[in-house]
VMD Tcl script that draws the C-alpha trace (Angstrom):
set ca {
  {-25.57 -12.01 6.39}
  {-24.21 -11.19 2.92}
  {-20.78 -9.88 2.03}
  {-19.49 -8.69 -1.30}
  {-15.86 -9.08 -2.35}
  {-14.19 -7.00 -5.00}
  {-12.25 -8.61 -7.83}
  {-9.04 -7.30 -6.31}
  {-9.80 -9.02 -3.04}
  {-10.87 -12.28 -4.67}
  {-7.82 -12.55 -6.92}
  {-5.18 -11.48 -4.40}
  {-2.67 -14.24 -3.45}
  {-3.43 -13.97 0.25}
  {-2.14 -17.38 1.43}
  {-2.86 -18.65 4.93}
  {-5.20 -16.93 7.38}
  {-5.07 -16.53 11.12}
  {-7.26 -15.01 13.80}
  {-6.47 -11.32 14.33}
  {-8.07 -8.41 16.10}
  {-7.93 -5.01 14.43}
  {-4.72 -3.94 16.18}
  {-2.96 -7.08 14.99}
  {-4.29 -6.63 11.45}
  {-3.06 -3.03 11.31}
  {0.33 -4.07 12.66}
  {0.52 -6.84 10.07}
  {-0.25 -4.40 7.24}
  {2.58 -2.07 8.27}
  {4.95 -4.99 8.78}
  {4.24 -6.35 5.30}
  {4.60 -2.97 3.61}
  {7.82 -2.16 5.44}
  {9.17 -5.51 4.31}
  {8.11 -4.98 0.69}
  {9.19 -1.35 0.32}
  {12.21 0.20 2.09}
  {10.68 3.65 1.53}
  {7.80 2.90 3.95}
  {8.51 4.36 7.38}
  {6.47 4.60 10.57}
  {6.68 7.68 12.77}
  {4.82 9.33 15.63}
  {4.60 9.77 19.37}
  {5.67 6.59 21.20}
  {5.42 4.42 18.08}
  {9.04 3.20 18.23}
  {10.38 1.37 21.27}
  {7.02 1.50 23.09}
  {5.03 0.27 20.08}
  {2.29 2.89 20.29}
  {-0.22 3.69 22.99}
  {-2.50 0.95 21.59}
  {0.48 -1.25 20.52}
  {-0.36 -0.94 16.82}
  {3.35 -0.53 15.95}
  {4.69 -3.10 18.41}
  {7.84 -4.85 17.21}
  {8.37 -2.72 14.10}
  {11.36 -0.79 15.43}
  {13.04 -3.97 16.65}
  {12.56 -5.55 13.22}
  {13.31 -2.61 10.91}
  {15.48 -0.32 12.99}
  {15.25 3.18 14.45}
  {15.45 4.93 11.08}
  {12.27 3.29 9.82}
  {10.13 3.18 12.97}
  {10.87 6.11 15.23}
  {9.45 8.39 17.89}
  {8.77 12.05 17.24}
  {8.37 15.08 19.51}
  {4.87 15.90 20.71}
  {4.04 18.20 17.80}
  {1.34 17.06 15.44}
  {2.02 19.95 13.07}
  {5.68 18.93 12.93}
  {4.90 15.23 12.46}
  {2.72 15.88 9.42}
  {4.96 18.61 8.04}
  {8.01 16.35 8.11}
  {5.99 13.48 6.62}
  {4.91 15.69 3.70}
  {8.52 16.60 2.96}
  {9.56 12.96 3.13}
  {6.75 11.96 0.80}
  {7.59 14.67 -1.71}
  {11.09 13.25 -2.03}
  {10.31 9.58 -2.45}
  {9.48 8.08 0.93}
  {6.10 6.68 1.98}
  {5.62 7.83 5.57}
  {2.92 6.36 7.81}
  {2.66 8.94 10.61}
  {0.47 8.20 13.61}
  {-1.55 10.86 15.39}
  {-2.01 9.27 18.80}
  {-5.70 10.22 19.04}
  {-7.82 11.84 16.33}
  {-8.62 14.58 18.85}
  {-5.00 15.72 18.56}
  {-5.06 16.14 14.79}
  {-6.22 19.75 14.81}
  {-2.74 21.32 15.25}
  {-1.81 19.52 12.01}
  {-4.85 20.78 10.12}
  {-2.99 23.47 8.19}
  {-0.30 21.04 7.05}
  {-2.90 18.51 5.92}
  {-5.28 20.97 4.24}
  {-2.93 23.61 2.84}
  {0.07 21.45 2.02}
  {-0.58 17.69 1.73}
  {-3.95 18.00 0.00}
  {-2.75 20.70 -2.41}
  {0.76 19.54 -3.27}
  {-0.04 17.60 -6.44}
  {-2.27 20.39 -7.80}
  {0.06 23.20 -6.79}
  {3.12 21.60 -8.37}
  {1.37 20.55 -11.55}
  {1.93 16.90 -10.70}
  {5.68 17.32 -10.11}
  {5.32 16.42 -6.42}
  {2.88 14.25 -4.49}
  {2.32 13.53 -0.82}
  {2.03 9.72 -0.51}
  {1.46 9.78 3.24}
  {-0.96 7.66 5.26}
  {-1.99 9.32 8.51}
  {-3.21 6.70 10.98}
  {-5.26 7.79 13.96}
  {-7.59 6.11 16.49}
  {-10.98 7.83 16.55}
  {-14.42 7.58 18.07}
  {-15.67 6.64 21.50}
  {-16.63 3.61 23.50}
  {-13.61 3.45 25.83}
  {-14.52 6.21 28.34}
  {-11.96 8.57 26.83}
  {-13.88 11.77 27.56}
  {-14.09 14.87 25.42}
  {-10.43 14.99 24.36}
  {-9.97 11.31 23.45}
  {-13.22 10.32 21.74}
  {-13.95 12.70 18.88}
  {-14.88 11.74 15.32}
  {-13.52 14.49 13.04}
  {-13.86 12.65 9.72}
  {-16.39 15.14 8.34}
  {-13.81 17.93 8.45}
  {-11.50 16.08 6.11}
  {-14.12 14.80 3.67}
  {-14.72 18.48 2.90}
  {-11.11 18.94 1.74}
  {-10.29 18.21 -1.89}
  {-7.19 16.07 -2.31}
  {-7.43 13.93 0.83}
  {-8.84 10.40 0.95}
  {-10.65 9.28 4.11}
  {-10.79 5.61 5.11}
  {-12.55 3.99 8.09}
  {-12.48 0.18 8.46}
  {-15.00 -1.82 10.48}
  {-13.33 -5.26 10.53}
  {-9.78 -6.59 10.93}
  {-9.87 -8.00 7.39}
  {-10.77 -4.63 5.96}
  {-8.34 -2.78 8.23}
  {-5.36 -4.68 6.82}
  {-6.40 -4.64 3.17}
  {-7.42 -0.98 3.21}
  {-4.27 0.11 5.06}
  {-2.07 -1.63 2.50}
  {-3.97 0.11 -0.30}
  {-3.65 3.44 1.51}
  {0.11 3.09 1.92}
  {0.46 2.25 -1.77}
  {-1.65 5.26 -2.79}
  {0.21 8.28 -4.18}
  {-2.07 10.79 -2.48}
  {-2.55 11.61 1.21}
  {-4.90 9.26 3.06}
  {-6.43 9.74 6.49}
  {-6.91 6.30 8.01}
  {-9.23 6.56 11.00}
  {-9.30 3.45 13.20}
  {-12.34 2.86 15.48}
  {-10.64 2.22 18.79}
  {-13.77 0.59 20.24}
  {-13.08 -2.24 17.78}
  {-9.33 -2.48 18.32}
  {-9.12 -5.44 20.66}
  {-11.77 -7.88 19.61}
  {-15.44 -8.75 19.11}
  {-18.10 -6.19 19.87}
  {-21.70 -7.26 20.21}
  {-23.08 -3.95 18.97}
  {-24.45 -2.71 22.27}
  {-22.78 0.13 24.11}
  {-24.42 -0.81 27.37}
  {-23.92 -4.57 26.94}
  {-20.23 -5.19 26.19}
  {-19.39 -8.77 25.27}
  {-17.83 -10.80 28.04}
  {-14.04 -10.60 27.94}
  {-14.26 -8.96 24.53}
  {-10.71 -7.63 24.80}
  {-9.30 -11.13 25.24}
  {-10.38 -12.65 21.95}
  {-9.40 -12.02 18.33}
  {-12.08 -10.83 15.99}
  {-11.72 -12.47 12.61}
  {-9.82 -14.50 10.05}
  {-7.22 -12.36 8.30}
  {-4.74 -13.47 5.61}
  {-1.19 -13.42 6.93}
  {0.27 -12.29 3.60}
  {-0.15 -9.35 1.29}
  {-3.57 -8.35 -0.05}
  {-5.27 -5.05 -0.71}
  {-8.81 -3.74 -0.81}
  {-9.23 -0.97 -3.35}
  {-10.25 2.37 -1.88}
  {-13.72 3.48 -2.93}
  {-15.41 0.07 -2.69}
  {-18.17 -0.35 -0.11}
  {-19.02 -3.69 1.53}
  {-22.52 -5.06 1.91}
  {-22.32 -6.19 5.53}
  {-25.87 -7.53 5.47}
  {-28.10 -8.03 2.43}
  {-31.73 -6.98 2.70}
  {-34.79 -5.72 0.84}
  {-36.75 -3.46 3.19}
  {-34.33 -0.69 4.14}
  {-30.81 0.57 3.36}
  {-28.60 1.55 6.31}
  {-25.40 3.48 5.56}
  {-22.75 3.26 8.27}
  {-19.02 2.96 8.87}
  {-16.65 1.97 11.64}
  {-18.17 0.89 14.93}
  {-21.66 1.86 13.84}
  {-21.74 -1.01 11.34}
  {-21.73 -3.48 14.25}
  {-24.27 -1.49 16.26}
  {-26.64 -1.46 13.29}
  {-26.18 -5.19 12.71}
  {-27.13 -5.91 16.31}
  {-30.19 -3.63 16.27}
  {-31.46 -5.00 12.96}
  {-31.06 -8.58 14.14}
  {-33.03 -7.87 17.30}
  {-35.74 -5.91 15.50}
  {-36.17 -8.52 12.79}
  {-36.09 -5.95 9.96}
  {-34.82 -7.10 6.57}
  {-32.37 -4.24 6.27}
  {-29.41 -3.98 3.92}
  {-26.42 -2.60 5.82}
  {-23.71 -0.98 3.72}
  {-20.31 -0.56 5.33}
  {-18.93 2.42 3.40}
  {-15.28 1.59 4.27}
  {-14.06 4.74 2.49}
  {-15.86 8.08 2.68}
  {-13.64 9.67 0.03}
  {-13.68 8.20 -2.56}
  {-17.29 7.13 -1.97}
  {-18.90 4.11 -3.59}
  {-22.02 5.98 -4.63}
  {-23.00 3.30 -7.16}
  {-23.48 0.66 -4.44}
  {-25.45 3.13 -2.32}
  {-27.70 4.15 -5.19}
  {-28.40 0.58 -6.26}
  {-29.38 -0.39 -2.72}
  {-31.67 2.58 -2.06}
  {-33.39 2.17 -5.43}
  {-34.05 -1.44 -4.41}
  {-35.26 -0.86 -0.84}
  {-36.94 2.56 -1.12}
  {-35.78 3.60 2.35}
  {-32.51 4.95 3.72}
  {-31.12 5.44 7.22}
  {-27.70 6.97 7.91}
  {-25.84 6.27 11.15}
  {-22.59 7.75 12.44}
  {-21.27 8.66 15.87}
  {-19.88 12.08 14.88}
  {-21.91 15.17 15.70}
  {-24.96 15.77 13.53}
  {-24.51 19.28 12.08}
  {-22.10 19.23 9.17}
  {-21.47 15.52 9.66}
  {-20.80 13.23 6.71}
  {-24.34 11.94 7.04}
  {-25.61 15.25 5.68}
  {-23.61 14.74 2.47}
  {-24.86 11.17 2.20}
  {-28.44 12.33 2.66}
  {-28.06 14.94 -0.09}
  {-26.54 12.43 -2.50}
  {-29.29 9.88 -1.89}
  {-32.00 12.53 -2.29}
  {-30.46 13.78 -5.54}
  {-30.09 10.33 -7.07}
  {-32.97 8.33 -5.59}
  {-35.74 10.83 -4.85}
  {-38.41 9.12 -6.93}
  {-37.63 5.74 -5.37}
  {-37.88 6.87 -1.75}
  {-40.97 5.74 0.16}
  {-40.09 7.62 3.35}
  {-37.91 10.56 4.42}
  {-34.23 9.78 4.95}
  {-33.40 9.23 8.61}
  {-30.14 10.31 10.30}
  {-29.05 8.89 13.66}
  {-25.90 10.58 14.93}
  {-24.02 11.93 17.90}
  {-25.36 15.12 19.47}
  {-24.13 18.64 18.76}
  {-22.26 18.89 22.03}
  {-18.76 18.25 23.33}
  {-18.27 14.59 24.00}
  {-19.65 13.81 27.48}
  {-17.60 11.51 29.68}
  {-20.28 10.55 32.19}
  {-23.05 10.12 29.60}
  {-21.11 8.21 26.97}
  {-23.78 5.60 26.28}
  {-26.46 8.27 25.90}
  {-24.36 10.28 23.45}
  {-23.76 7.50 20.97}
  {-26.34 6.34 18.43}
  {-27.02 3.16 20.37}
  {-29.77 0.54 20.15}
  {-32.49 2.75 21.62}
  {-32.12 5.68 19.24}
  {-31.43 3.50 16.19}
  {-34.38 1.29 17.12}
  {-36.70 4.31 17.35}
  {-35.55 5.58 13.96}
  {-36.03 2.10 12.53}
  {-39.66 1.99 13.69}
  {-40.30 5.48 12.33}
  {-38.90 4.88 8.86}
  {-40.61 1.50 8.48}
  {-43.95 3.01 9.54}
  {-43.90 5.74 6.88}
}
mol new
graphics top color blue
foreach p $ca { graphics top sphere $p radius 0.5 }
foreach p [lrange $ca 0 end-1] q [lrange $ca 1 end] { graphics top cylinder $p $q radius 0.2 }
display resetview
């Protein structure tokens, strides 16, 4: 298993480390940024006294007060609209949308206002907001609590889209997002929130919710947006994935014994196309895996980019393994996701060509 570290990560004065799951890492990032910058505020439904439905904001209101970590009405449009106004006048809001499925009422504020503010004002105003939201499936949330809408936002100019796969990345990327002067959508894979995940939808690790997932520095560090991570080095095949799918792919590749290079994209916009291109030119094969629906998914953009840049190096057609073009099914959750069976079949196909 190989892992690349950017210069920013390597040089950061991170100090001691401790075991954290993704929820704890995200909480630590907000805690550190609220301590460093009085303009950083946390807002959203139940994020104050209750600490969030997943407890990502636990303890922040008690530590920083009700003016810096506070509950909002149940109005996603209002949450984002207020955050944009705050950001335009010097604050750095970190609004939470309780589930990514609920972000659609805020779409106009994000697309027409936050994403356009810098351009429309000729640089006079910006919207330095970081919108956190749990996304994806794996927790039996059904059709209204399990969607993956990242592809909608990657289409919008002016918004950055970030999706971590590990607690270490979650903290470093969230700190970088909060420090960014443009709007960032920070989608958090809730299947990874509470601890280790063995990569198999139908074989959850024993007591996986009871154990932390990785060593995370307790202090400040950042991971620059737009830098992918090589989760596994390999020579025979390039797999592009993000979020939970990184772990699923790692498990399938290990079981299949294929020398695949797995690239954890970490940020979809900006995209680290240089790392992708270098890998595909080396391996000659490319598979793209995401749990969002297939049509119009971000995998289609990735496929086009790889084809445009690496066509003469490809030894087989690009494979996409994705969710189906259907509302998220509650009773057939494991069949809907790109799990070991479907990824394994695609792996055999692409290696045979």
